[in-house]
N, C-alpha and C positions, 0 to 999 in steps of 0.2 A: 755180298752176292744177292742179287735179286731172286726172290722166290716166285714160283708160279703155281697156279692151280690148274690141273687138267680137268675141265668140266666134262663129265661123261654124258649125262643125259641118256641118249640112245646110242652112245658110242659103242662101237664094236672093235675088239682087238682080234686080229687074225694072225696066227703064226704062219710064217712061210714054211714051205715044205722042207727046205734044207737050210741050215744055219751057215752063213758064210763065215769065212775066217776074218780075224781082226785085220784092220787096215784095208777093208774093202773100199774100192773106188766108187764114185757116184754112179758110173755106168753099170758097175756090177750090182749095186743096190737096186737100180732100176730093173735090171734083168731078174733079180731075185723076187721082187714084189710084183712085177708085171702080171704074172699068172693069176694074181688075186683080184685084179682090177676089172675083170669082165670087159676087156677090150677098150677101156677108157685110156686114152693116150697119156703118157707121162711127158710133160713139157720140160721139167727140170727137177733135178735132185740136188739139194745143197744143204750144208750143215746149218742148223739153227743155232742162235746164240743162247738157247734156253735148254737147260737140263740135259745136254748131250744129245738132243733129238736132231734128226734130219727131217727136213720138210720135203714133201713130194708135191710138186705143183701139177695140177691137172685142170682141164677145162671146167670141171665140176667143183673145184675147190682145193683145199690143202689137206693132205693126209700127213701122218707122222710115222716115222720109223726110227730105228737105231742105226748105229754106224755099220752094222753088218747086214741090215735088211732082213733080220730074222722075224720081224712082225710088222704089221701095218695097223694103225689106229684110224678107224673110220669115224667121221662125225664128231671129232674132238674140237673143243675150243680152249685155247690157252688163255688164262687170265692171270695177270700179275697180282699176287695176293696183297701187295703193299699199296699199289696205286688203283687196283681194281680195273685196270685197263684191259680191254679185250684185245689181246695180242694177235690172235688169228684174224679178227676183223680189221685191225690196223694193217696187217700184212696184205690182206686182200685188197684193201683200199690203195695201198702202195702199188700193187701189181696192176690194178685197173685204173691208175692215174691217166688223165688225158688233158688235152688242151682244147677247150671248146671251139676256139677259132680254127682248129685243124680238122674238125669233123667234116666228112664228105657230104654236105647237105644236099648235093645234087641227087643223092640216092634216097632222099626222104620225101614224103608227101608234105607239101607246104600249105598250111592253112593260115590265113591272115584274118585277124579280128581287130576292128577299129583301126587305129593308126599303125598297128603292128610293131610298135617301137621296142617293146620287150620281146625277148626270145626264149623259147623253151624247146628242148628236144626230148622226144619220148621214143621208147622202144616198145612195140606192142604186137600182139598176135590178134588176128580178127576173131578168134574163138575165145578170147580172154574175157571172162566175166568182169574181173576187176578193171579191165581196160574200158569196158562200157560204163562202169561206174565213174571212172576217171573222166570220160568224155562228158558226163553230166556235170562234173565239177568244172572242167575247162570251159563249158558253155556259159558258166557264170562269170568268167574272167574276160575283161575287155582289153584292148590295146596290146595285143600279144600276137606274135607269129610263132606257130607251133610247127616244128619239123618232126614228122613221125617216120621212124625207121620200122618197116614191117619185118618181123622175124617170125616165120612160121615154125613154132616149136611145140605147140600144145596138142594138136590133133592131126589125124591123117589127112584131113582136107584143109588144114590151115594154109598149105602152100597153094592149093587150088584157089582158095578165096583171095589170098594175098596177090597172086598173079592177076586175078580178075580185077581187083581193085586198082592195082598199079597200071594195068592196061586199059582201064576205063578212060573214055575221052575227057571226063571231068573227075579225075581221081580224088581230089580233095573233097568235092561234094559227095561222091560215092562213099568215101570213107566216113565222113561225118554222119551221113544219113544212116549208114549201116550200124555204126556204133551208138547212135542215138536212138536206135530202135525203129527208125522210120524208113529204112531202105527196103526196096523190093528185091526181086530175084537178081543175083549178080549174073551178068553176061559172061560166059567163058572167055578167057583170054585167047587171042589169036595165036596160032602155033608159032608164028614168027615174031611175037612180041618179046622184046628183050627186057629182062627185069634185073634189079640189083639185089635180089633176095640172097644169093649166095655171098655176095660182098657184105650184106648187112649181117648175116649170121657170123661171118668171120670177124666183123667189127665187134659184135656183141661178145664173142668169146674173148677178144683182146681186152675189152673193157670189163670183163668178169661179170657180165650180165647173164644170170642163169634163170631168170623168170621175168614175167611181164605183169604189170608195166614197170618200166624204169624211167626215171626222169633225170635229165641232165640240165644244168644251169650254166649261165654265162660266167659264173665265178669258178668254173672248173670243178664243181661239186656234183655229186650224184646221190639220188635217193632211190632205193629199190622198193617198189610196191606202191599201192594206191595211196594218194593223199587228198584230203579235202581242199576245196578252193582257197580257204583262208590260209592254209599252210603254203600252198603254191604261191599265192599273192605275196606272202611275207618273204619268200625266197626271191621272187622276181623283183621285189622292191629293194633288196639289199644292194 
C-alpha cells in the first residue's frame, strides 16, 4: 500500500455542522460541505484513491473530506512519502490538461516578433506586476508569436483596462506599451465594443489558472507564474 503525507503548512480543517451517515453519496457530501465554502462552487466530488479521502474539485483548487462530508481540509497538499511526488499538483495538472492546437486564439491579443515561428500563449491581467516583469523578459526574445488572453482578476478596474486594451484600434501595440511602462492614458472602450473577456475567464477556470501570469507552450505544457527569458527560450526551443 502506498503511503501519503498530508502537508499542512497553513492547512485548515473545518468540521461540518452535521455529521452525515455512513454511505453518504457524492451529492450529499457536496451538500454537507457547501456551507463551509463561502459560495465557492463545487464542480465535482469523487473518491480519492488515497487514505480513504474524497476530493472536492472547485475553481480554486482541490479540497479534501471523508466519505461522510463531516470535515473539509483547506490548503492541503498530498505527497507520496515513498516517491515524494506531489499528488495534489499532479491531480491539478490532470484536471487542467489541454491541447495547444485547440486554444481559441482568436480571443487573444496577437503580438509577432521577428519571423514569429515559435508560439507562446499567456494569460495576464493588465494590473499584474509580474506580468509587466514578464513583458520585459519577452521583449528579449525574438522570432516568437505571443497570444495573450486577458483575464481581469486582480483589481476592480482590471476589467475596465482589459476592455480598453481589447477595443483599442491597435490592441497589440497598446498592450505592449502599457505593460512595458511606456503607455499613456487608455481610451475607454466604446459601449458597443464586444470583448472575449468572459470567455477568457471561463477558459482560465477550465485550465485551472488561478493567477497571472500563466504561460502555455506548444508541447501542451503550462507554467504558472513569471519566468525569465532564458527559461522561456529553453521551453520554446524544445
